[in-house]
N, C-alpha and C positions, 0 to 999 in steps of 0.2 A: 555349590558351584552352579552359576546360573546357565541354563541351556540356551545355546545360540540357535534360535529357530525363528520362523516367522509366526507372529502371533496371530490366532484366528480370533477376530473380534466379532461377537455375536451381533452386537448394534454398535452404532457409531460412537455414542457418548456413555454407554452404561455397561461396558464390559466388566465382568467380574475382576475385582482387584486381587492380584495374586503375585507370585514372585517371578513371573516370566518376565524375561527381558530381550528385546531384540535390538542388536546394535550392529553396525557395520562401519569399519574404518577403511578409508580409501586412499588411493595415490592418484595423482594427475601427472601427465607427462608435459613436455614443453609445448606441444601442439594443443593440448587441452587449454593450457593457460593463456594461449593466444586468443582464445574466445573471451577472455575478460573475466571469467569467474570459474573456480574450480571447487568441487564438493569434497571435503575430507571426511565427514562423519554423518551418519543418519541412524536414526532408531526411535524406538518407544519403549516405555516401561511403566508398569503399574506398581505403585509403591503402597503396600498395605499399611493401615493405621498402626503406629507403633513400631514400624520397621525402621532400622537405621538408615540414614540417608548421607550421602550418596551410597547406593548398593555397590557392592564389589562387581568385578566383571569387566571394568574399563581399563585402559591403559593408564599408567601412573600419571601422564601428563594431563589427563582428564579428571582425575579424582582430586577431591579437596574436602577440607573439614568446614563445618558451618561457620565455626569461630574465625579461623584463618582465611577463609574464602580462597580465591585463586585469581591468576591472571592467564588468559589464553592468548595465543597468537593468531586466532581466526575469529571471524563472526560465527555466532550461534543463534538461530532463531527457534525459540521453544514455544509450545502451545499446550496449555493446560485445558484438559476436557473434563476432568473429575476432581473433586476434593478442593482444598485450599491450602495457601501457604503465603510466603512473602519473598520478596526480592529486595536486595540493597546493592548499591555500588559506589564507587568513589566519587561519581558526579551527583549523587543524590544525598539530600540532607536527612532522609528519614527512610524507613522501611515502606515499601509499597505492597499493599495486600494483593494477593493473586487468588482469583476465583475461576470456576469454569468459564471459559471463554477468554482468559487473559492470554496475551502473547507478549513475549519480551525477547529483546534483541541484545546479545552480548557483543562487545566491541573488543577488538584485539588491543592488548596493552592496558585495558581497563580493569582494575580490581572489582570483583563482584562476589557475592555470595547469595544463595537462595536455598529454600527447602520447603517440603510439605508440612502442614500442621500435623504433629504427631497424632492428633485426635482423628484426623480424616484420611491421612495419606493423599495421594493424588495419581492421575494418569497423565503423562506427559509425552509429547512428540518433540523431537529436535532434528535439526539439520545444521551441519557446520560447514563454512566455506570462506574463501577470500578471493581477492582478485580486483582488477582496476575498475570494473563496473561499480561494485559496492563502494569502493573507495571514493569515486566520483560522486555517487548519490549522497554519501556522507558529506563531502566537501560542499555540495550544493545545498546542504541543509535538510534534505528529505528524511534523513535518519541522524539522530544524535544521542550521545551518551546522556544528555541532560533529560531526554524523553525516551527512555528505552521500552517502556511498557505501553501496550496498545490494549484497549478493551474492545475487542472484536465481536465478542459473542460466540455462540456455538454454531458452526456452519459445516454442513456435510462436505462441501467442496474443499474446504481446508484439510479436513481429516483424510479425504480421498487423495489429496496431493501428497501429504506425508506417507501414506500407505503406497502409493505409487512409486515414491522416492525409495521407499524400503525394498520393494520389488526390483526396481532398476539396479540398486546398489548390491542386491543378492545376486541377480543374473550376470551383471557386469558384461553385457553384450557390447559388440563394437559400437562406439559412439555414446556410451551410457553416460559420460561426463556432460556431454551437450544436452542430453535428455534431462539430467538433474539440474543443469544450469536454467533450462526452461522451467522447471518446477520451483527453483529458488525465486526466480523473478516474478513468476505468478503469485507465490505466497507473500512475497514482499509488496506486491501491487495489491493484494487483497488485504494486507494488513493495513495498508494506508487507507484504502477504500472503506473497509468495515469500521475501523476506528473513527474515521471522519463522520460516517453515518451514525454512529452511536453518540459522538459528541455533539452533532447537530439534530439529534432526534427531535428536539422540541421545536426547532424552528425550521426543519426541513420542509414541512408543508407550506409554510409561509413563503419561503424562497422559491419553491415550485410554483406557487400562485403568482409570484412577481415574475418569474420567467414567462409564464403563459401570458400575463397581462402585456409584457414587453413584446412578446411575438405577435400579439393581436393588434398592437398600437405603435409598432416600431418606428413608423414614419415620422412621428412628431412628438412621442411621449417624452417627458421630462422626468428625471430621477425623483424629484419631490412629488410629482403625481403618482408615481408606483408606491412610494411610502404611504401617501394618503389613502391610495386604494387598499393598502393592508392595515389602515388605521394605526400606523406606527410613526414616531418621530422620525425625521430624516436622518439625524446623527446615529441613532441606534440602527436604522435600517442599512445605512451605508456601511456600518462596521460589520455587521453579521453577514451581509451580502458579499462583501469582499472576502471575509474569512471562509465563506462556504464555497464561493465560485473561483476566487483568485482575481476577480475583476472588480473594479468599482462599478456602481450601477451605470455611470455615464459611459465608461469604457465598454461595458457589456452591450449597452444599447447600440454604441457605434459599431461593434463587431457584429450584431445581428443586422443592422441596416446594410453594412458593406457585404454581408453574406448574401442577402437579398439581391443587392446590385450585381454580384458576381454571377448569381443564378440567371439574372435577366441578361447579362452580357453574353453568357455562354449559350443559353437555351432560346434566345430570341433574335429577331432582326431589327428590333426597335432601334431608332437612332438613340445615340448616347444622351443627347440633350433631352430626349422625351424620358428616358429612363431616370435621369436625375430629377426631372420634373415630377414624375410619378412617385419618386421615392421622397418628395417634398424637400429637396435641396433648393433653397431659394436663389443661391448664387452658384452658377455653373463653374466659374473659375475656382471657387472654394471647393466644389465638389471634386473637380479634377486634381487639385493640390492634395486634398484629403485622401483620395482614392490612391494616389501615387505614394503618399507617405505610409499608408497602410500595406500596399502590395508591392511597392518598388518599381511600378509601371503605370503607364497612363491607362484609362479605361479602353481606348481603342487597341492598345498593344496587348492588354489582357484578353480582349475578345478575339483577336487575331491568333493569340496563342492557343486559347481553349477551343477555338472552332477550327484549328488545324490550317490556317491561312499562311 
């Protein structure tokens, strides 16, 4: 029988592998659900090399066999900090290897199976949840069953968040569901952030160089000029810049220019025409039209609003 207790972890990533398991299953009331996300399970476990998986000690709805897999009615976000294994699901055509620093998201109604390599075992953290917030993020394409695995690397802050969730679920003080909601959204945000950094690790420095160059030459710089500064073909530069930032180079330059315009309108008394001239807009009418398209108001209306007139 596994002991239900809080695990003491000597170090973040290299705790001794043993049979201890910490798990907590939770309930959420109607008020909790109105917040948009409710947590139903949280825990961690260390699985020794050669140990059967999944271990016992979970409610039957969470147990599964490696061959048959399972289908859950909630999302679960798992983080592997030791050992290795694999993951597969109905939306994937092959097994995905899992290593220390791998994170994966289970989706409700989606068949899946996973397990550690019997030769290594692993250490895993998990948190299970559902609600309108995560449903909306899925609908908007931020998370999808086709891309359930995130290579985020090993990070103290992510382990700290899982351990904080375990503490909150154990204590179950007033408002603990809202505490856990904040932890889940933080974990999902970090999963997206760190996985993007890992994916773009080879080009991150080049994109940052491009952003610095744009910041220094925003008044008149052209996207092709930025690509040339990086000694990169424009098509390739445009592709990786948009993947990395979410903006095309031309759109990003426009955003930077109008951010500077907004600063000048808010923090100075310079005439609007002079601001347009100093930002190297050759045509004042175009400047006003473009500003209104970006902000929804004229430059003077924006100034009056931000200066409290």
